[in-house]
C-alpha positions as CSV (number, residue, x, y, z in Angstrom):
1,M,35.9,-33.8,-28.0
2,K,37.0,-33.4,-24.4
3,T,39.1,-30.3,-25.4
4,Y,36.1,-28.9,-27.2
5,A,33.8,-29.5,-24.2
6,A,36.4,-27.8,-21.9
7,L,36.6,-24.8,-24.1
8,I,32.7,-24.5,-24.0
9,L,32.8,-24.7,-20.1
10,A,35.6,-22.2,-19.9
11,S,33.9,-19.8,-22.1
12,A,30.6,-20.1,-20.2
13,A,32.5,-19.6,-16.9
14,L,34.1,-16.5,-18.3
15,A,30.8,-15.1,-19.6
16,Q,29.2,-15.6,-16.2
17,A,32.2,-14.0,-14.4
18,S,32.0,-10.9,-16.8
19,A,28.2,-10.7,-16.3
20,S,28.4,-11.0,-12.5
21,P,27.3,-7.8,-10.7
22,G,30.0,-5.6,-9.2
23,P,29.9,-4.1,-5.7
24,L,26.5,-3.1,-4.6
25,P,25.8,0.7,-4.7
26,A,24.2,0.3,-1.3
27,A,27.4,-1.4,0.0
28,Q,29.6,1.3,-1.5
29,A,27.4,4.1,0.0
30,A,27.5,2.5,3.5
31,A,31.2,1.9,3.3
32,E,31.8,5.6,2.3
33,I,29.9,6.8,5.3
34,I,31.6,4.5,7.7
35,K,35.0,5.5,6.3
36,A,34.2,9.1,7.0
37,G,34.2,8.0,10.7
38,A,30.8,9.8,11.4
39,A,28.9,6.7,12.8
40,P,29.7,3.3,14.2
41,A,27.0,1.7,11.9
42,V,25.2,2.6,8.7
43,G,22.3,1.0,6.9
44,V,21.4,1.7,3.3
45,A,18.4,0.4,1.3
46,L,17.7,1.2,-2.4
47,I,14.4,0.9,-4.1
48,R,14.1,0.4,-7.9
49,G,10.8,0.6,-9.7
50,G,8.8,0.1,-6.6
51,R,10.7,-2.9,-5.3
52,L,13.4,-3.2,-2.7
53,A,16.5,-3.8,-4.7
54,E,19.4,-3.5,-2.2
55,E,20.0,-3.7,1.4
56,C,23.4,-3.2,3.2
57,V,24.4,-2.8,6.9
58,L,27.9,-2.2,7.9
59,G,29.6,-1.4,11.3
60,V,29.0,-2.2,15.0
61,R,26.0,-1.8,17.2
62,A,27.9,0.2,19.7
63,K,31.1,2.1,19.4
64,G,34.0,0.0,20.7
65,G,32.0,-3.1,20.7
66,A,32.4,-6.3,18.8
67,S,28.7,-7.0,18.0
68,R,28.2,-6.3,14.3
69,A,25.1,-4.5,13.1
70,R,22.7,-6.8,11.3
71,L,20.0,-6.5,8.7
72,N,17.3,-7.3,11.3
73,D,18.4,-4.5,13.6
74,R,16.1,-1.6,14.3
75,W,17.1,1.9,13.2
76,H,15.7,5.2,14.7
77,I,14.4,7.3,11.8
78,G,13.4,10.4,13.8
79,S,11.2,12.9,11.9
80,D,11.2,10.6,8.8
81,A,8.3,9.0,10.7
82,K,6.2,12.1,10.3
83,A,5.1,10.7,6.9
84,M,3.8,7.7,8.8
85,T,1.9,9.8,11.3
86,A,0.4,11.8,8.4
87,T,-0.7,8.6,6.7
88,M,-2.4,7.4,9.9
89,I,-4.2,10.7,10.1
90,A,-5.2,10.4,6.4
91,R,-6.7,6.9,7.1
92,L,-8.8,8.4,9.9
93,V,-10.0,11.2,7.5
94,E,-10.9,8.6,4.8
95,K,-13.0,6.8,7.4
96,G,-14.8,10.0,8.4
97,T,-13.4,10.0,11.9
98,L,-11.4,13.2,11.3
99,S,-11.6,16.0,8.7
100,W,-8.8,17.9,6.9
101,D,-10.7,21.1,7.3
102,R,-12.3,20.9,10.7
103,P,-10.9,23.9,12.8
104,L,-8.7,23.2,15.9
105,S,-11.4,24.6,18.2
106,R,-13.6,21.7,17.2
107,L,-10.9,19.1,16.9
108,L,-9.8,19.8,20.5
109,P,-12.8,21.3,22.2
110,E,-11.5,20.7,25.7
111,L,-8.6,23.1,24.9
112,A,-10.7,25.6,22.8
113,T,-11.2,28.1,25.7
114,G,-7.5,28.3,26.6
115,M,-6.0,28.4,23.2
116,R,-4.9,31.6,21.6
117,A,-7.5,33.0,19.1
118,D,-4.8,32.8,16.4
119,Y,-5.0,29.0,16.4
120,R,-8.7,28.4,16.6
121,N,-9.2,28.0,12.9
122,V,-6.0,26.0,12.2
123,T,-6.7,22.7,10.4
124,L,-5.1,19.2,10.3
125,T,-3.6,20.2,6.9
126,D,-2.0,23.4,8.4
127,L,-0.6,21.2,11.3
128,L,0.9,18.5,9.2
129,A,2.2,21.0,6.5
130,H,3.9,23.3,9.0
131,R,1.6,26.2,8.3
132,A,0.0,26.5,11.8
133,G,2.3,29.3,12.9
134,L,3.5,27.2,15.8
135,Q,6.7,27.9,17.8
136,D,9.0,24.9,17.8
137,L,10.6,25.5,21.1
138,I,9.5,24.5,24.6
139,D,11.1,25.4,27.9
140,S,14.0,23.0,28.5
141,D,13.1,22.3,32.1
142,V,9.4,21.6,31.3
143,Y,10.5,19.3,28.5
144,E,12.9,17.4,30.7
145,G,10.1,17.0,33.2
146,F,8.2,14.8,30.8
147,Y,10.8,12.1,31.3
148,H,9.7,11.8,34.9
149,D,5.9,12.2,34.3
150,K,4.1,9.0,35.3
151,R,0.7,10.0,34.0
152,A,-0.9,8.4,30.9
153,L,0.6,9.7,27.7
154,H,-2.7,11.2,26.6
155,A,-2.9,13.4,29.7
156,Q,0.7,14.4,29.1
157,R,0.0,15.3,25.5
158,I,-3.0,17.4,26.5
159,D,-0.7,19.5,28.8
160,Y,2.0,19.6,26.1
161,V,-0.5,20.9,23.4
162,R,-2.0,23.3,25.9
163,M,1.4,25.0,26.4
164,A,2.0,25.0,22.6
165,L,-1.3,26.7,21.9
166,S,-0.7,29.3,24.6
167,M,2.4,30.7,23.0
168,P,2.3,33.5,20.5
169,P,2.5,32.3,16.9
170,A,5.7,32.5,14.9
171,F,3.6,33.9,12.0
172,P,-0.1,34.3,11.4
173,P,-1.4,30.7,10.8
174,G,-1.9,29.9,7.1
175,T,0.3,32.8,5.8
176,D,3.7,31.1,5.8
177,A,5.4,27.8,6.5
178,K,8.0,27.0,9.2
179,Y,9.1,23.5,10.3
180,S,7.7,22.6,13.7
181,N,7.4,19.3,15.6
182,R,4.4,20.7,17.5
183,G,2.0,20.4,14.7
184,T,2.4,16.7,14.3
185,I,1.9,16.2,18.1
186,I,-1.3,18.3,18.1
187,A,-2.6,16.4,15.1
188,A,-1.9,13.1,16.9
189,L,-3.8,14.4,20.1
190,A,-6.7,15.1,17.8
191,A,-6.6,11.6,16.6
192,E,-6.5,10.2,20.1
193,D,-9.5,12.4,21.2
194,A,-11.5,11.2,18.1
195,T,-10.9,7.5,18.6
196,G,-10.2,7.0,22.3
197,L,-7.0,5.1,21.3
198,S,-3.4,6.1,21.9
199,Y,-1.3,7.4,19.1
200,E,0.9,4.3,19.5
201,R,-2.1,2.0,19.1
202,L,-3.4,3.9,16.2
203,M,0.0,3.6,14.4
204,E,0.0,-0.1,14.9
205,R,-3.5,-0.5,13.7
206,E,-3.5,2.0,10.7
207,V,0.0,1.7,9.4
208,F,2.3,-1.0,10.9
209,A,0.0,-3.9,10.9
210,P,-1.6,-3.5,7.4
211,L,1.9,-3.2,5.9
212,G,3.4,-6.1,7.8
213,M,5.9,-3.7,9.6
214,R,6.5,-6.2,12.5
215,S,9.7,-4.6,13.7
216,A,8.2,-1.1,14.1
217,T,8.3,0.0,17.8
218,F,8.4,3.0,20.1
219,A,10.3,1.1,22.8
220,R,13.6,2.5,24.1
221,V,16.8,0.9,23.1
222,A,17.9,-2.0,25.3
223,T,21.4,-3.0,26.1
224,G,22.7,-5.2,23.3
225,E,20.6,-3.6,20.6
226,L,21.8,-1.3,17.9
227,A,22.3,1.9,19.8
228,G,22.3,5.6,19.0
229,H,25.3,7.6,20.1
230,E,26.0,11.0,21.7
231,K,29.6,12.2,21.3
232,G,30.7,8.5,20.8
233,V,28.8,7.1,23.8
234,A,26.0,4.5,23.2
235,K,22.6,5.5,24.6
236,Y,20.3,3.1,26.2
237,G,17.1,3.2,28.3
238,D,14.7,6.1,28.8
239,H,17.1,8.8,27.7
240,S,18.0,6.9,24.5
241,D,15.2,9.0,22.9
242,N,13.2,12.2,23.5
243,P,10.3,12.0,26.1
244,R,7.5,9.6,25.0
245,V,5.1,12.5,24.9
246,D,7.0,13.6,21.7
247,A,6.5,10.3,19.9
248,P,4.2,11.6,17.1
249,A,7.1,13.9,16.0
250,G,9.3,10.9,15.4
251,E,10.3,8.1,17.7
252,V,9.9,5.1,15.5
253,R,12.6,2.4,15.3
254,L,12.4,-0.3,12.7
255,T,14.4,-2.4,10.3
256,L,15.4,-1.2,6.8
257,D,13.1,-3.8,5.3
258,D,10.1,-2.5,7.2
259,W,11.0,1.2,6.5
260,A,11.2,0.2,2.8
261,K,7.7,-1.4,3.0
262,F,6.2,1.9,4.0
263,A,8.3,3.9,1.3
264,I,7.2,1.4,-1.4
265,D,3.5,1.8,-0.4
266,Q,3.9,5.6,-0.7
267,L,5.3,5.1,-4.2
268,E,2.7,2.6,-5.3
269,G,-0.2,4.5,-3.8
270,E,-0.5,7.2,-6.4
271,R,-0.8,4.5,-9.0
272,G,-3.7,2.8,-7.2
273,R,-1.6,0.0,-5.8
274,G,-1.2,1.2,-2.2
275,R,-2.6,-0.7,0.6
276,L,-3.5,2.1,2.9
277,L,-5.2,5.0,1.1
278,K,-7.0,6.2,-2.0
279,P,-4.7,7.4,-4.8
280,S,-6.0,10.9,-4.4
281,T,-5.1,10.9,-0.8
282,Y,-1.6,9.7,-1.5
283,R,-1.2,12.5,-4.0
284,F,-2.5,15.0,-1.4
285,L,0.1,14.0,1.1
286,H,2.7,14.3,-1.6
287,T,1.7,17.8,-2.8
288,G,3.4,20.9,-1.4
289,Q,0.7,23.0,0.3
290,A,0.0,26.6,-0.8
291,G,3.2,26.7,-3.1
292,T,5.6,25.6,-0.3
293,I,7.9,22.6,-0.2
294,F,5.9,21.0,2.6
295,G,3.6,18.3,1.9
296,L,2.0,16.4,4.7
297,G,4.8,14.5,6.4
298,W,7.1,15.1,3.4
299,G,9.3,17.6,1.8
300,V,8.4,18.0,-1.8
301,R,10.9,19.2,-4.3
302,P,10.9,19.5,-8.1
303,S,14.7,19.1,-8.1
304,L,17.4,17.7,-5.8
305,D,21.1,17.8,-6.1
306,N,20.7,19.5,-9.5
307,V,18.6,16.6,-10.7
308,S,15.0,17.2,-11.9
309,G,12.2,15.0,-10.6
310,R,9.4,14.8,-8.2
311,F,11.2,14.1,-5.0
312,L,9.7,13.2,-1.6
313,T,12.3,13.8,1.1
314,H,12.8,14.0,4.8
315,A,15.7,13.9,7.2
316,G,15.3,12.8,10.9
317,S,17.4,12.9,14.0
318,N,16.9,12.9,17.7
319,G,20.5,13.9,18.3
320,Y,21.7,10.3,18.7
321,W,20.7,8.9,15.2
322,Y,20.4,10.3,11.7
323,A,18.2,9.1,8.9
324,R,17.5,10.4,5.4
325,I,14.9,9.3,2.9
326,V,14.6,10.3,-0.8
327,L,11.9,8.9,-3.1
328,D,11.4,9.8,-6.7
329,A,7.6,9.6,-7.1
330,D,7.9,9.4,-10.9
331,T,10.4,6.6,-11.3
332,E,9.4,4.7,-8.0
333,N,13.0,4.7,-7.0
334,G,14.2,5.6,-3.6
335,M,17.1,5.9,-1.1
336,L,16.9,5.1,2.6
337,I,19.9,5.7,4.8
338,A,20.2,5.4,8.6
339,A,23.2,5.8,11.0
340,N,23.5,5.3,14.7
341,A,25.0,8.7,15.4
342,G,23.5,12.2,15.1
343,D,26.7,14.3,15.4
344,G,30.2,14.2,14.2
345,G,29.4,15.3,10.7
346,I,27.1,12.4,9.8
347,D,24.7,14.8,8.0
348,Q,27.5,15.9,5.7
349,A,28.7,12.3,5.1
350,I,25.2,11.2,4.1
351,A,24.6,14.3,1.9
352,A,27.8,13.5,0.0
353,V,26.5,10.0,-0.7
354,E,23.1,11.3,-1.6
355,A,24.5,13.7,-4.1
356,R,26.0,10.6,-5.9
357,L,22.9,8.4,-5.6
358,V,20.1,10.9,-6.5
359,P,21.0,11.0,-10.3
360,T,20.4,7.2,-10.3
361,L,17.0,7.7,-8.8
362,A,15.8,9.7,-11.7
363,E,16.6,6.8,-14.1
364,P,13.8,4.4,-14.9
365,G,13.9,1.3,-12.7
366,G,12.0,-1.9,-12.4
367,G,12.1,-5.7,-12.0
368,A,15.0,-5.6,-9.6
369,T,15.9,-8.7,-7.6
370,L,16.8,-8.1,-4.0
371,R,20.5,-8.1,-3.3
372,K,22.0,-8.0,0.2
373,C,25.6,-7.3,1.1
374,P,27.3,-10.0,3.1
375,V,27.6,-9.7,6.9
376,R,31.1,-8.6,7.8
């Protein structure tokens, strides 16, 4: 009897061992990027069937330091936050505070007289889908001067936008598409004018708070935090990011978990399960405008890495960090990768991992239980 019982227990243990999950794909992805030597720390989150399935963080907060990166550390996601800005704008449109089709001369009447005639009929849709014809460059000395500007950010943004709208267009507005950070900043200024609130406060009220994204911040990196790097040197304080006037173009830092909350809401939204917008508005944000790959805050692609799907994508970097998001809107699967370096080949290292992960995003998912890699 004891021998029989022992055999049963041994068989059960063997079955459990053979059924136990192998290395987490998120952990493998993070380890591969770390091994490439492109960043001191990497964070990876995978979404399956509209649920956060895996989270993994590997590496150190600052190159040469001993403090390990943690799951509750904040990552800078750069222009990947443009989708958040577009969502905030969309909330104001649904409330009737803004309009997708109202011309810029009416959105910013205080600047109407001085703006070039080319821009007068540009709309919020044009601005957020990179179809406004805006130049993406600004004089480096002027840009640097914003680090030292002590005026309220709204006043700084008015001057910033005034300069942008005085420059000749890169192409006739509405006839083409060219990526530009300026459009998002102009749209944010319109939101500030319409509400009397700062862009930062609007993001908290319209996006972060409703989704419970408590870690989301525009604050600069403090000593001891997970830090971005320039040529291997950790960046802290005011110059750890672009000037604050540029925040609407992408200066959000947050945990992987909170980033995933936003991504999941975008995926769920088209199915009527989003917490921020009507299903039709989510679909509008996720649709390439005028036959381009540019949605509002998203790149929209019918295929990626030779895999067919309906992919929402973006990459972001302020030069000190690099972040990449890929969502399959049909399967509700997704990939979020962030690294605390913006140079040294980090983009190629992440692209190599993406090429391996994207085929798995096209596979039906669902019912995943969150798995986290152990802290090392």
